[in-house]
VEXDREN-2710 file (C-alpha; in Angstrom, 1 decimal):
% VEXDREN-2710
k/r/px/py/pz
1/MET/-70.4/50.6/-101.1
2/LYS/-71.1/49.9/-97.4
3/GLU/-68.3/49.0/-95.0
4/LYS/-67.0/45.5/-94.5
5/ILE/-67.9/43.9/-91.2
6/LEU/-66.6/40.8/-89.3
7/VAL/-68.8/39.3/-86.6
8/VAL/-67.1/37.0/-84.1
9/ASP/-69.3/35.0/-81.7
10/ASN/-69.6/31.4/-80.7
11/HIS/-73.4/31.5/-80.4
12/PRO/-75.2/30.6/-83.7
13/ILE/-78.4/32.7/-82.8
14/MET/-76.2/35.8/-82.3
15/LEU/-74.5/35.3/-85.7
16/LYS/-77.8/34.8/-87.5
17/PHE/-79.2/37.9/-85.8
18/MET/-76.3/40.1/-86.9
19/ILE/-76.2/38.7/-90.4
20/ASP/-80.0/39.5/-90.8
21/LEU/-79.7/42.9/-89.3
22/LEU/-76.6/44.1/-91.2
23/ALA/-77.4/42.5/-94.5
24/LYS/-80.6/44.6/-94.7
25/LYS/-78.5/47.7/-94.5
26/GLY/-76.2/46.6/-97.3
27/TYR/-73.1/45.8/-95.3
28/GLN/-70.6/43.2/-96.5
29/ILE/-70.5/40.6/-93.7
30/LYS/-68.3/37.7/-92.7
31/THR/-68.6/35.6/-89.5
32/ALA/-66.4/33.5/-87.3
33/GLN/-67.3/31.2/-84.4
34/ASP/-64.3/31.8/-82.2
35/GLY/-61.1/33.8/-82.0
36/LEU/-59.0/31.2/-83.8
37/SER/-61.3/31.1/-86.9
38/ALA/-61.4/34.9/-86.8
39/LEU/-57.6/35.1/-87.2
40/ASP/-57.9/32.7/-90.2
41/THR/-60.5/35.0/-91.7
42/LEU/-58.5/38.1/-91.1
43/LYS/-55.6/36.7/-93.2
44/GLU/-57.6/37.4/-96.4
45/TYR/-60.4/39.7/-95.3
46/ILE/-59.7/43.2/-93.9
47/PRO/-62.9/44.6/-92.3
48/ASP/-63.6/48.1/-91.4
49/ILE/-65.5/47.1/-88.3
50/ILE/-65.3/44.0/-86.0
51/PHE/-68.1/43.0/-83.6
52/MET/-66.7/40.4/-81.3
53/ASP/-68.0/38.5/-78.3
54/LEU/-66.0/38.8/-75.1
55/ILE/-66.2/35.2/-73.8
56/MET/-65.7/32.5/-76.4
57/PRO/-63.5/29.4/-76.9
58/ASN/-60.2/29.3/-78.8
59/ILE/-58.9/32.8/-78.0
60/SER/-61.2/35.1/-76.0
61/GLY/-62.4/38.5/-77.2
62/ASP/-60.0/40.6/-75.1
63/LYS/-57.0/38.7/-76.3
64/LEU/-58.3/38.7/-79.9
65/CYS/-58.6/42.4/-79.6
66/ARG/-55.0/42.8/-78.5
67/ILE/-53.8/40.6/-81.4
68/VAL/-55.8/42.7/-83.9
69/ARG/-54.3/45.9/-82.5
70/THR/-50.7/44.6/-83.0
71/THR/-51.3/43.1/-86.5
72/ALA/-50.0/45.1/-89.5
73/GLY/-52.9/46.4/-91.6
74/LEU/-55.5/46.0/-88.8
75/GLU/-54.3/48.7/-86.4
76/HIS/-57.2/51.1/-87.3
77/VAL/-60.0/48.6/-87.5
78/TYR/-63.0/49.8/-85.5
79/ILE/-63.7/47.2/-82.7
80/ILE/-66.9/46.9/-80.8
81/ILE/-67.1/44.4/-78.0
82/VAL/-70.5/42.7/-77.6
83/SER/-70.7/41.5/-74.0
84/ALA/-73.1/39.0/-72.4
85/ILE/-71.8/39.7/-68.9
86/ALA/-72.3/43.5/-68.7
87/ALA/-74.7/43.2/-65.8
88/GLU/-72.5/40.8/-63.8
89/GLN/-69.0/42.2/-64.4
90/GLU/-67.6/45.6/-65.2
91/VAL/-65.8/45.4/-68.6
92/ASP/-62.7/47.6/-69.1
93/TRP/-62.9/47.3/-72.9
94/ALA/-60.6/50.3/-73.6
95/LYS/-57.8/48.5/-71.7
96/PHE/-57.5/45.8/-74.3
97/GLY/-57.9/48.2/-77.3
98/ALA/-61.6/48.2/-78.2
99/ASP/-63.4/51.3/-79.3
100/ALA/-66.9/50.6/-77.8
101/CYS/-68.8/48.0/-75.9
102/LEU/-72.4/46.9/-76.3
103/ALA/-74.3/44.8/-73.8
104/LYS/-76.1/41.7/-75.1
105/GLY/-79.8/41.9/-74.3
106/PRO/-83.2/41.7/-75.9
107/LEU/-82.6/41.5/-79.7
108/ASP/-84.8/44.5/-80.6
109/LYS/-83.0/46.8/-78.3
110/MET/-79.7/45.4/-79.2
111/GLY/-80.4/45.9/-82.9
112/ARG/-81.0/49.7/-82.3
113/TYR/-77.7/50.0/-80.3
114/VAL/-75.8/48.2/-83.1
115/LEU/-77.2/50.5/-85.8
116/SER/-76.7/53.6/-83.6
117/ALA/-73.0/52.7/-83.2
118/LEU/-72.6/52.2/-86.9
119/GLU/-74.3/55.6/-87.6
120/GLN/-71.9/57.3/-85.3
121/PHE/-69.0/55.6/-87.2
122/HIS/-70.4/56.7/-90.6
123/GLN/-70.6/60.3/-89.4
124/GLY/-67.1/60.2/-88.0
125/ASN/-68.5/60.9/-84.5
126/ILE/-66.6/58.0/-82.9
127/GLY/-65.7/60.2/-79.9
128/ASP/-69.4/60.8/-79.2
129/LEU/-69.9/57.1/-78.3
130/PRO/-70.4/56.6/-74.6
131/LYS/-67.4/55.6/-72.6
132/LYS/-69.4/53.0/-70.7
133/VAL/-71.2/49.9/-71.9
134/ILE/-74.0/50.7/-74.1
135/GLY/-77.4/49.1/-73.4
136/HIS/-76.7/47.6/-70.0
137/GLU/-79.6/49.7/-68.5
138/GLY/-82.4/47.5/-67.3
139/LEU/-80.4/44.3/-67.4
140/ARG/-80.7/42.1/-64.3
141/LYS/-77.8/40.3/-62.8
142/ARG/-78.0/36.5/-63.2
143/VAL/-76.9/34.5/-60.3
144/ILE/-75.6/31.6/-62.4
145/THR/-73.6/33.9/-64.7
146/LYS/-72.1/35.6/-61.7
147/GLU/-71.1/32.3/-60.1
148/LEU/-69.6/31.1/-63.4
149/LEU/-67.6/34.3/-63.7
150/ILE/-66.3/33.9/-60.2
151/SER/-65.3/30.3/-61.0
152/LYS/-63.6/31.5/-64.2
153/ARG/-61.6/34.2/-62.3
154/HIS/-60.6/31.6/-59.7
155/PHE/-59.2/29.2/-62.3
156/GLU/-57.5/32.1/-64.2
157/HIS/-55.8/33.1/-61.0
158/ILE/-54.5/29.5/-60.4
159/LEU/-53.3/29.2/-64.0
160/ASN/-51.6/32.6/-63.9
161/ASN/-49.7/31.7/-60.7
162/MET/-48.6/28.1/-61.6
163/SER/-44.9/27.4/-61.8
164/GLU/-45.5/25.3/-65.0
165/GLY/-46.1/26.7/-68.4
166/ILE/-49.7/25.8/-69.6
167/LEU/-50.6/26.0/-73.3
168/GLU/-53.9/25.1/-75.0
169/PHE/-53.9/24.4/-78.7
170/SER/-56.3/23.1/-81.3
171/PRO/-56.0/19.6/-82.9
172/GLY/-54.2/21.4/-85.6
173/ALA/-51.6/22.6/-83.0
174/ILE/-52.6/26.3/-83.2
175/ILE/-52.1/27.9/-79.8
176/VAL/-55.3/29.5/-78.3
177/TYR/-54.2/30.0/-74.7
178/ALA/-50.9/30.5/-72.8
179/ASN/-50.4/31.3/-69.1
180/PRO/-47.7/33.8/-68.1
181/VAL/-45.0/31.1/-67.5
182/ALA/-45.6/29.6/-70.9
183/ILE/-45.3/33.0/-72.5
184/SER/-42.0/33.6/-70.6
185/LEU/-40.6/30.2/-71.6
186/ILE/-41.3/30.7/-75.3
187/GLY/-40.1/34.3/-75.1
188/ILE/-42.6/36.2/-77.4
189/PRO/-45.5/38.4/-76.6
190/GLU/-48.9/36.8/-76.1
191/GLU/-50.4/38.7/-79.1
192/ARG/-47.9/37.0/-81.4
193/LEU/-48.0/33.7/-79.6
194/LEU/-51.7/33.1/-79.9
195/GLY/-52.7/31.8/-83.3
196/SER/-49.2/30.4/-83.9
197/SER/-48.3/26.8/-84.5
198/PHE/-47.1/25.1/-81.3
199/PHE/-44.5/23.1/-83.3
200/ARG/-42.7/26.1/-84.9
201/PHE/-40.9/27.0/-81.6
202/PHE/-38.9/23.8/-81.6
203/SER/-35.8/22.8/-83.6
204/GLU/-36.2/20.4/-86.5
205/LYS/-34.7/17.6/-84.4
206/ASP/-37.0/18.2/-81.4
207/ARG/-40.0/19.0/-83.6
208/ASP/-40.4/15.4/-84.7
209/ARG/-40.4/14.3/-81.0
210/VAL/-43.0/16.8/-80.0
211/LYS/-45.2/15.9/-83.0
212/ASP/-45.0/12.2/-82.2
213/LEU/-45.9/13.0/-78.6
214/VAL/-49.0/15.0/-79.6
215/LYS/-50.0/12.5/-82.3
216/HIS/-49.9/9.4/-80.1
217/HIS/-50.8/10.8/-76.7
218/GLU/-54.2/9.0/-76.8
219/LYS/-52.8/5.6/-77.7
220/ARG/-50.0/5.4/-75.1
221/PRO/-49.4/7.7/-72.1
222/GLN/-46.0/9.3/-72.5
223/ALA/-44.1/12.5/-71.9
224/ILE/-40.8/14.2/-72.8
225/THR/-39.1/13.9/-69.4
226/GLU/-36.4/15.8/-67.6
227/ASP/-33.9/13.0/-68.5
228/SER/-34.3/13.8/-72.2
229/PRO/-35.7/17.3/-72.6
230/VAL/-36.4/19.4/-75.7
231/ALA/-34.8/22.8/-76.4
232/LEU/-37.1/25.8/-76.3
233/ASN/-35.8/29.4/-76.5
234/GLY/-32.4/28.4/-75.1
235/LYS/-34.0/26.4/-72.2
236/GLU/-34.3/22.7/-71.5
237/ILE/-38.0/21.7/-71.3
238/SER/-39.9/18.7/-70.1
239/LEU/-43.3/18.3/-71.7
240/ASN/-46.6/16.4/-71.2
241/VAL/-49.9/16.7/-73.1
242/LEU/-53.5/16.1/-72.2
243/ARG/-56.5/15.8/-74.4
244/ILE/-59.6/17.9/-73.5
245/MET/-63.0/17.0/-75.0
246/ASN/-66.4/18.6/-74.7
247/GLU/-69.6/18.5/-76.8
248/GLU/-68.5/21.4/-79.1
249/ASN/-64.8/21.0/-79.6
250/GLU/-61.5/19.3/-78.8
251/SER/-58.3/20.8/-77.6
252/ILE/-54.9/19.7/-76.2
253/ILE/-53.2/21.0/-73.1
254/ALA/-49.4/21.1/-73.0
255/ILE/-47.7/21.3/-69.6
256/MET/-44.1/22.6/-69.8
257/ASN/-41.5/22.7/-67.1
258/ASP/-38.1/24.5/-67.4
259/VAL/-35.7/21.8/-66.1
260/SER/-32.5/23.7/-67.2
261/GLU/-31.5/24.6/-63.6
262/ARG/-32.3/21.2/-62.2
263/ARG/-30.3/19.5/-64.9
264/ARG/-27.4/21.9/-64.4
265/ILE/-27.4/21.2/-60.7
266/ARG/-27.7/17.4/-61.3
267/SER/-24.9/17.5/-63.9
268/GLN/-22.8/19.5/-61.5
269/VAL/-23.4/17.0/-58.7
270/GLN/-22.7/14.1/-61.0
271/ALA/-19.5/15.7/-62.2
272/ALA/-18.5/16.3/-58.6
273/GLN/-19.3/12.7/-57.7
274/LYS/-17.4/11.4/-60.7
275/MET/-14.4/13.6/-59.8
276/GLU/-14.6/12.5/-56.2
277/ALA/-14.8/8.8/-57.2
278/LEU/-11.9/9.2/-59.6
279/GLY/-10.0/11.1/-56.9
280/THR/-10.6/8.2/-54.4
281/LEU/-9.5/5.7/-57.1
282/ALA/-6.5/7.7/-58.0
283/GLY/-5.5/8.2/-54.4
284/GLY/-5.8/4.5/-53.7
285/ILE/-3.8/3.6/-56.8
286/ALA/-1.1/6.0/-55.8
287/HIS/-1.0/4.7/-52.2
288/ASN/-0.7/1.1/-53.4
289/PHE/1.9/2.0/-56.0
290/ASN/4.0/3.8/-53.4
291/ASN/3.9/0.7/-51.3
292/LEU/5.2/-1.3/-54.3
293/LEU/7.9/1.4/-54.8
294/MET/8.8/1.1/-51.2
295/GLY/9.6/-2.6/-51.7
296/ILE/11.8/-1.8/-54.7
297/GLN/13.5/1.2/-53.0
298/GLY/14.1/-0.7/-49.7
299/ASN/15.6/-3.7/-51.4
300/THR/17.8/-1.5/-53.6
301/SER/18.9/0.5/-50.6
302/LEU/19.9/-2.7/-48.7
303/ILE/21.9/-4.0/-51.7
304/LEU/23.7/-0.7/-52.1
305/LEU/24.9/-1.0/-48.5
306/ASP/27.1/-3.9/-49.6
307/VAL/28.1/-2.6/-53.1
308/LEU/31.0/-0.3/-53.7
309/ASP/30.6/2.4/-56.4
310/THR/33.2/0.5/-58.4
311/HIS/31.0/-2.6/-58.6
312/PRO/29.7/-3.2/-62.2
313/TYR/26.1/-3.4/-60.8
314/TYR/26.3/-0.2/-58.8
315/LYS/25.2/2.0/-61.7
316/TYR/22.2/-0.3/-62.4
317/LEU/21.2/-0.1/-58.8
318/LYS/21.4/3.7/-58.9
319/ASN/19.3/3.6/-62.1
320/ILE/16.7/1.6/-60.2
321/GLU/16.6/4.3/-57.5
322/LYS/16.1/7.0/-60.2
323/GLN/13.2/5.0/-61.7
324/VAL/11.7/4.8/-58.3
325/GLN/11.9/8.5/-58.0
326/SER/10.3/8.9/-61.4
327/GLY/7.5/6.6/-60.2
328/SER/7.2/8.6/-57.0
329/ARG/6.7/11.8/-59.1
330/LEU/4.0/10.1/-61.0
331/THR/2.1/9.1/-57.8
332/THR/2.6/12.7/-56.6
333/GLN/0.6/13.9/-59.6
334/LEU/-2.1/11.2/-58.8
335/LEU/-2.2/12.4/-55.2
336/GLY/-2.5/15.9/-56.4
337/TYR/-5.6/15.0/-58.4
338/ALA/-7.0/13.1/-55.4
339/ARG/-6.2/16.1/-53.2
340/ALA/-4.1/13.8/-51.1
341/GLY/-0.8/15.4/-51.8
342/LYS/1.6/17.2/-49.5
343/TYR/0.7/20.8/-48.6
344/GLU/3.1/23.2/-47.0
345/VAL/0.8/26.2/-46.7
346/ARG/2.0/29.7/-46.4
347/GLN/1.0/33.1/-47.7
348/ILE/2.6/33.5/-51.2
349/ASP/2.8/36.2/-53.8
350/LEU/1.2/34.7/-56.9
351/ASN/2.5/37.4/-59.2
352/LYS/6.1/36.7/-58.2
353/LEU/5.6/32.9/-58.7
354/VAL/4.1/33.5/-62.2
355/VAL/7.0/35.8/-63.3
356/GLN/9.7/33.4/-62.0
357/SER/8.1/30.3/-63.5
358/SER/7.1/31.8/-66.8
359/GLU/10.5/33.4/-67.3
360/THR/12.2/30.0/-66.8
361/PHE/9.7/28.4/-69.1
362/GLY/10.3/31.1/-71.7
363/ARG/14.0/30.6/-71.7
364/THR/13.5/26.9/-72.7
365/LYS/10.7/27.5/-75.2
366/LYS/11.8/30.6/-77.2
367/GLU/9.3/30.0/-79.9
368/ILE/6.6/31.0/-77.4
369/VAL/6.0/34.7/-76.8
370/ILE/4.8/35.3/-73.3
371/THR/2.8/38.4/-72.3
372/HIS/2.1/39.4/-68.7
373/ASP/-0.9/41.5/-67.5
374/LEU/-0.5/41.3/-63.8
375/ALA/-2.5/43.3/-61.2
376/ASP/-0.2/45.6/-59.2
377/ASP/-2.3/45.3/-56.1
378/LEU/-2.8/41.5/-56.2
379/SER/-3.8/40.0/-52.9
380/GLY/-1.9/37.2/-51.3
381/ILE/-3.1/33.6/-51.2
382/ASN/-2.6/30.8/-48.8
383/ALA/-1.0/28.0/-50.8
384/ASP/1.6/25.4/-51.2
385/GLN/4.2/27.0/-53.4
386/GLY/5.4/23.7/-54.9
387/GLN/1.9/22.6/-55.7
388/ILE/1.0/25.9/-57.4
389/GLU/4.3/25.9/-59.3
390/GLN/3.4/22.4/-60.6
391/VAL/0.0/23.7/-61.7
392/LEU/1.7/26.5/-63.6
393/TRP/4.2/24.3/-65.3
394/ASN/1.4/21.8/-66.3
395/LEU/-0.5/24.6/-67.9
396/TYR/2.6/26.0/-69.6
397/ILE/3.5/22.7/-71.1
398/ASN/-0.1/22.0/-72.1
399/ALA/-0.1/25.4/-74.0
400/TRP/3.3/24.7/-75.6
401/GLN/2.1/21.3/-76.9
402/ALA/-1.0/23.0/-78.4
403/MET/1.3/25.4/-80.3
404/PRO/3.7/23.1/-82.2
405/GLY/4.7/25.9/-84.5
406/GLY/5.1/28.5/-81.8
407/GLY/2.5/31.0/-80.6
408/GLU/1.6/33.4/-77.8
409/LEU/0.9/32.7/-74.1
410/PHE/-1.0/35.4/-72.2
411/ILE/-0.9/35.4/-68.4
412/LYS/-3.2/37.6/-66.4
413/THR/-4.0/38.2/-62.7
414/ARG/-6.7/40.1/-61.0
415/ASN/-8.5/40.6/-57.7
416/ILE/-12.2/39.7/-58.0
417/SER/-15.2/39.0/-55.9
418/TYR/-17.4/35.9/-55.9
419/GLU/-20.1/38.2/-57.4
420/ASP/-17.9/38.5/-60.5
421/MET/-18.1/34.7/-61.0
422/LYS/-21.6/34.5/-62.5
423/GLY/-22.8/31.9/-64.9
424/LYS/-20.6/29.1/-63.6
425/SER/-21.5/25.5/-63.3
426/TYR/-20.7/25.8/-59.6
427/LYS/-21.7/28.2/-56.8
428/PRO/-18.5/29.9/-55.5
429/LYS/-18.2/30.6/-51.8
430/ALA/-18.9/34.2/-50.8
431/VAL/-15.3/35.3/-50.4
432/ARG/-12.7/37.4/-52.4
433/TYR/-10.6/35.6/-55.0
434/VAL/-7.5/36.0/-57.0
435/LEU/-8.0/35.2/-60.7
436/LEU/-5.1/33.6/-62.7
437/LYS/-5.9/33.4/-66.4
438/ILE/-3.5/31.5/-68.8
439/ALA/-4.5/31.6/-72.5
440/ASP/-2.8/30.3/-75.6
441/THR/-3.2/30.7/-79.4
442/GLY/-3.0/27.0/-80.0
443/VAL/-5.1/24.4/-81.8
444/GLY/-7.9/24.5/-79.2
445/MET/-10.3/21.7/-78.2
446/ASP/-13.7/20.5/-79.1
447/LYS/-16.5/20.3/-76.5
448/LYS/-16.1/16.5/-76.0
449/THR/-12.4/16.9/-75.2
450/GLN/-13.1/19.8/-72.8
451/GLU/-15.5/17.6/-70.8
452/ARG/-12.7/15.1/-70.1
453/ILE/-9.5/17.1/-69.8
454/PHE/-9.5/16.9/-66.0
455/ASP/-10.0/13.1/-65.9
456/PRO/-6.9/11.2/-64.8
457/PHE/-5.1/9.3/-67.6
458/PHE/-7.1/11.1/-70.3
459/THR/-4.8/12.4/-73.0
460/THR/-5.1/13.4/-76.7
461/LYS/-1.5/12.5/-77.3
462/GLN/-0.2/9.3/-78.9
463/MET/0.3/6.3/-76.7
464/GLY/3.5/6.7/-74.6
465/ARG/3.7/10.5/-75.2
466/GLY/1.8/11.6/-72.1
467/THR/0.5/10.3/-68.8
468/GLY/-2.8/12.2/-68.9
469/LEU/-2.2/13.4/-65.3
470/GLY/-1.0/17.0/-65.8
471/LEU/-4.4/18.7/-66.0
472/ALA/-6.0/16.1/-63.6
473/SER/-3.3/17.0/-61.1
474/ALA/-3.9/20.7/-61.6
475/TYR/-7.6/20.3/-61.0
476/GLY/-7.0/18.4/-57.8
477/VAL/-4.5/20.9/-56.5
478/ILE/-6.7/23.9/-57.1
479/LYS/-9.7/22.1/-55.6
480/GLY/-7.5/21.2/-52.6
481/HIS/-6.8/24.8/-52.1
482/GLY/-10.5/25.7/-52.0
483/GLY/-10.4/27.1/-55.5
484/TYR/-11.9/26.6/-58.9
485/ILE/-10.6/26.0/-62.4
486/ASP/-12.5/26.6/-65.7
487/VAL/-11.6/26.1/-69.3
488/VAL/-12.9/27.8/-72.5
489/SER/-11.7/26.6/-75.8
490/ALA/-12.8/26.0/-79.4
491/LYS/-11.1/24.2/-82.3
492/GLY/-8.6/26.6/-84.0
493/LYS/-9.2/29.4/-81.5
494/GLY/-6.9/28.5/-78.6
495/THR/-7.6/27.6/-75.0
496/SER/-8.0/29.7/-71.9
497/PHE/-7.8/28.4/-68.3
498/SER/-9.1/30.5/-65.5
499/ILE/-8.1/29.7/-61.9
500/TYR/-9.8/31.2/-58.9
501/LEU/-8.0/31.0/-55.5
502/PRO/-9.3/32.4/-52.2
503/VAL/-7.6/35.5/-51.0
504/SER/-5.5/35.1/-47.8
505/GLU/-7.1/36.8/-44.8
506/ASP/-4.2/35.9/-42.4
507/GLU/-0.9/37.7/-42.0
508/LYS/1.0/34.6/-41.2
509/ILE/0.2/30.9/-42.0
510/GLU/1.5/28.1/-39.8
511/GLU/3.5/25.7/-41.9
512/ILE/4.0/22.0/-41.7
513/ILE/7.1/21.3/-43.6
514/GLU/8.3/17.8/-44.5
515/GLU/12.1/17.7/-44.7
516/ARG/13.8/14.9/-46.7
517/ASP/17.5/14.0/-46.1
518/LEU/19.0/13.3/-49.5
519/SER/22.6/13.0/-48.3
520/GLU/24.7/10.0/-49.2
521/ASN/25.6/9.1/-45.7
522/PHE/23.5/7.9/-42.8
523/ILE/24.2/7.5/-39.1
524/LYS/23.6/4.2/-37.3
525/GLY/21.4/4.3/-34.3
526/SER/20.5/2.0/-31.5
527/GLY/17.3/1.1/-29.6
528/THR/14.1/-0.6/-30.4
529/VAL/11.5/0.4/-33.0
530/LEU/7.9/-0.9/-33.3
531/LEU/7.1/-1.1/-37.0
532/VAL/3.3/-1.1/-37.7
533/ASP/2.0/-1.9/-41.2
534/ASP/-0.6/-4.2/-42.6
535/GLU/1.6/-5.0/-45.7
536/ASP/3.9/-8.1/-45.4
537/MET/6.3/-6.6/-47.9
538/ILE/6.6/-3.4/-45.9
539/ILE/7.1/-5.3/-42.7
540/ASP/9.8/-7.5/-44.2
541/ILE/11.8/-4.7/-46.0
542/GLY/11.2/-2.2/-43.2
543/SER/12.6/-4.6/-40.6
544/GLN/15.7/-5.3/-42.7
545/MET/16.3/-1.6/-43.2
546/LEU/15.9/-0.9/-39.5
547/LYS/18.3/-3.7/-38.6
548/ALA/20.8/-2.4/-41.1
549/ILE/20.9/1.0/-39.5
550/GLY/21.3/-0.4/-36.0
551/TYR/17.8/-0.8/-34.5
552/ASN/16.0/-3.8/-33.0
553/THR/12.6/-4.3/-34.4
554/LEU/9.2/-5.4/-33.1
555/VAL/6.5/-5.7/-35.8
556/ALA/2.7/-5.4/-35.7
557/MET/0.3/-5.8/-38.7
558/SER/-2.7/-4.0/-37.2
559/GLY/-3.5/-1.2/-34.9
560/LYS/-4.9/-3.5/-32.2
561/GLU/-1.7/-5.7/-32.3
562/ALA/0.4/-2.5/-32.1
563/VAL/-1.3/-1.3/-28.9
564/ASP/-1.0/-4.8/-27.3
565/ILE/2.7/-5.1/-28.1
566/TYR/3.4/-1.6/-26.9
567/ARG/1.7/-2.2/-23.6
568/LYS/3.8/-5.4/-23.1
569/ASN/7.0/-3.7/-24.0
570/ARG/6.5/-0.1/-22.9
571/GLY/9.9/0.4/-21.3
572/LYS/11.7/-1.2/-24.2
573/ILE/10.3/0.6/-27.2
574/ASP/12.0/3.9/-28.2
575/LEU/10.0/4.7/-31.3
576/VAL/7.0/3.7/-33.3
577/ILE/6.7/3.9/-37.1
578/LEU/3.0/3.8/-37.8
579/ASP/1.3/3.3/-41.1
580/MET/-1.7/5.6/-41.7
581/ILE/-4.0/3.3/-43.7
582/MET/-4.8/0.0/-42.1
583/PRO/-8.0/-2.2/-41.9
584/GLY/-9.8/-2.2/-38.5
585/ILE/-8.2/0.5/-36.3
586/GLY/-6.5/3.0/-38.6
587/GLY/-3.4/4.9/-37.9
588/GLY/-5.2/7.9/-36.4
589/LYS/-7.1/5.9/-33.7
590/THR/-4.1/3.7/-33.1
591/TYR/-2.0/6.8/-32.4
592/ASP/-4.7/8.2/-30.0
593/GLN/-4.8/4.9/-28.1
594/LEU/-1.0/4.7/-27.8
595/LYS/-0.8/8.4/-26.7
596/GLU/-3.4/7.8/-24.1
597/PHE/-1.4/4.9/-22.7
598/ASP/2.0/6.7/-22.9
599/PRO/1.8/10.5/-23.3
600/ASP/5.6/10.6/-24.0
601/ILE/5.4/8.1/-26.8
602/LYS/7.5/9.0/-30.0
603/VAL/5.7/8.2/-33.3
604/ILE/6.6/8.7/-36.9
605/LEU/3.7/8.4/-39.3
606/SER/4.3/6.6/-42.6
607/SER/2.1/6.5/-45.6
608/GLY/1.8/6.0/-49.3
609/TYR/-0.4/9.1/-49.1
610/SER/1.2/12.4/-48.2
611/ILE/1.2/14.8/-45.3
612/ASN/-2.2/16.3/-45.4
613/GLY/-5.6/15.7/-44.0
614/GLN/-5.6/13.1/-41.3
615/ALA/-1.8/13.0/-41.1
616/THR/-1.6/16.7/-40.6
617/GLU/-4.3/16.5/-37.8
618/ILE/-2.4/13.8/-36.0
619/ILE/0.9/15.8/-36.2
620/LYS/-1.0/18.7/-34.7
621/ARG/-2.1/16.4/-31.8
622/GLY/1.6/15.8/-31.0
623/CYS/2.9/13.2/-33.4
624/ASN/6.6/13.6/-33.9
625/GLY/7.1/13.3/-37.6
626/PHE/6.1/12.0/-41.0
627/ILE/7.9/9.9/-43.7
628/GLN/6.6/9.5/-47.2
629/LYS/6.7/6.1/-48.9
630/PRO/8.8/5.2/-50.8
631/PHE/11.7/6.2/-48.6
632/SER/15.4/5.2/-48.8
633/ILE/17.5/3.8/-46.0
634/LYS/19.2/7.2/-45.7
635/GLU/15.9/9.1/-45.3
636/LEU/14.7/6.5/-42.7
637/SER/17.9/6.9/-40.7
638/SER/17.7/10.7/-40.9
639/LYS/14.0/10.9/-39.8
640/ILE/14.5/8.5/-36.8
641/GLY/17.7/10.4/-35.7
642/GLU/15.9/13.7/-36.0
643/VAL/12.9/12.6/-33.8
644/LEU/15.1/10.9/-31.2
645/GLN/17.5/13.9/-31.1
646/MET/14.6/16.3/-30.7
647/TYR/13.2/14.2/-27.8
648/ARG/16.6/14.2/-26.0
649/LEU/16.9/18.0/-26.4
650/ASN/13.4/18.6/-25.0
651/LYS/13.7/16.1/-22.1
END
């Protein structure tokens, strides 16, 4: 029996010619009008020889040839390209896996070339076939064909260099063309991609959306946008479809964009903006809350001046002071999250801090086994020791609460480079870092919880069992130190926090240390103090406290009023207590105007915020001190005495 032959050509005359020619010689023949229908035929019909056109719709000859060569059972099929462009364009048919190439020309000559190629195949003289296109002699170049080929190459070049993925598929969603970006997005070779269903590459959930888009694209213009992309090969993809119609067939063009990076960046920006907004809110709440505590502390201090420790109300008043201190610690955590807390920066040994704090923690929580893996050569960091200690304790307590029946706590430190911090949701600065990793074997967290753990007031504990500020404060402190904090967790598999802090490049760090006098006694003073604050309550209680410790008081409720009063009373005012946050002219500008008027002016900054940022800058410009609200009458007396004494010594 003669060999089985498949002829693939989109021209009906060519198909009829080949059928007539080969049938007379007894060959078994099947035909296909394009590459896509050829693939369907090849599912059930395994030919010995394939004649295929080079340029045809729905998968061209060169790509069909590559597909055949990579399909199991078809690797050894003898492929002969039949080219209509032999005179206008050199065909490198061996490059895409064909065995021979015939030029389309006058049918009588072409018939002889076809039969000659078959005869060589029968005799096993395949290697004797010419290595160039057979039958191109005498063919004249056609101008129109050459121009069309130039245009085709031009558009192919554009498609191959587009940033979007371009797919063409049939009305039945079978892919017939893919540009390089589309191939990369889907992640499989072109030979396996062509002839596949477009829908099979999407998950079941996304598949219905894509099918609906393709089905209804004629009725209503729509797209799968960046805001709600589909998943494809681990990427987030936006998708649009266009219908292409011509006289012979219909196809659909899919335009795909990988929006993963844009969405990651947008998500990162939104998260940063949310954290910044929450930080501003938290800082404002803490500032206002400290002002309220100032009123409670001030009134309590004034009452205690006239109450002996034997008085029945004395212990209650002291309890009020303790509650004020508890409230102040709460606002300290809020200010930590808002990155508005006090920073006394110096170069510290993180390993030493970790050992000291974890050993103390371990003595109180003996059901927790603590394991250290600390780098011997760990670099120093510039940090506020108290703030970093608070971060460590917050993480220790978080781990302990996640291990109610006991467990293990692993603490690790390493020197790393920013280049080691790949795959993060943020782009780290190009510096060296110290890594602190704290991992537990606790209950772990689901993804939804992980997304919110750094939000202030978010807690998984029962009402009244936690403030939801521990991890929020840790986040703020680490960000305030120019570092980063990550969390990795899964339900039932524990939690791991990774903290990255920049390595110190300085040998010595200048410190700004806020000292608080906690002694029971205070020394009365004398002189005149200008108290500047926009809160009536602070003005009222502050004036009474100053009077109680021996000072005359002038008051101003704005920066402008403070400057006017100081100018009128320059020789009478010994000291200014200046609020940092005021409407109109803030504390910073007010200080600069006062300093310009009187270079020797003595000013103590006062704020519900702490000594960082703007306050620190003003102190560097010559301001004499800082006092944190809420402060007691003893702390106020001590701070004023300290500033005036320093002035007298330097005079």
